[in-house]
C-alpha positions as CSV (number, residue, x, y, z in Angstrom):
1,X,-18.5,22.9,-22.7
2,X,-17.9,24.0,-19.7
3,X,-19.7,21.1,-18.4
4,X,-17.8,19.1,-19.9
5,X,-14.6,20.7,-18.6
6,X,-16.0,20.6,-14.8
7,X,-17.2,17.3,-14.7
8,X,-13.4,16.1,-15.9
9,X,-11.9,18.2,-13.5
10,X,-13.7,17.0,-11.3
11,X,-12.7,13.0,-11.8
12,X,-9.2,14.0,-12.2
13,X,-9.7,15.3,-8.2
14,X,-11.7,12.4,-7.0
15,X,-9.0,10.7,-8.7
16,X,-6.1,11.3,-7.4
17,X,-7.3,12.1,-3.9
18,X,-8.2,8.2,-4.3
19,X,-5.1,7.6,-5.3
20,X,-3.6,9.7,-2.3
21,X,-5.5,8.2,0.3
22,X,-4.5,4.9,-0.8
23,X,-1.2,4.9,-1.0
24,X,-1.4,6.3,2.9
25,X,-3.5,2.3,3.7
26,X,-0.3,0.4,2.4
27,X,2.3,2.8,4.7
28,X,0.4,1.9,7.3
29,X,0.6,-1.8,6.6
30,X,4.1,-2.2,6.1
31,X,4.2,-1.1,9.7
32,X,2.6,-3.5,10.9
33,X,4.3,-6.1,9.3
34,X,7.4,-4.4,10.3
35,X,6.2,-4.9,14.0
36,X,5.0,-8.8,13.7
37,X,8.6,-9.0,12.3
38,X,10.3,-7.3,15.3
39,X,7.9,-9.3,17.7
40,X,9.4,-12.6,16.2
41,X,13.1,-11.4,16.6
42,X,13.1,-10.5,19.8
43,X,10.9,-13.8,20.8
44,X,13.3,-15.8,19.4
45,X,16.1,-13.6,20.6
46,X,14.2,-14.7,24.6
47,X,14.7,-18.2,23.6
48,X,18.2,-18.2,22.8
49,X,19.1,-16.5,26.0
50,X,17.6,-18.8,27.9
51,X,18.7,-22.2,26.3
């Protein structure tokens, strides 16, 4: 009985860590995407300024 409770808690802990680290990766991908958009907008502004 104690062994199954321990295994259950261990599985829950591992799953919680996996979910927590997975969400952090998504945030960094959004940051990279925002930086790419920012660079594109700056390039367009530069092109319009020279025209």
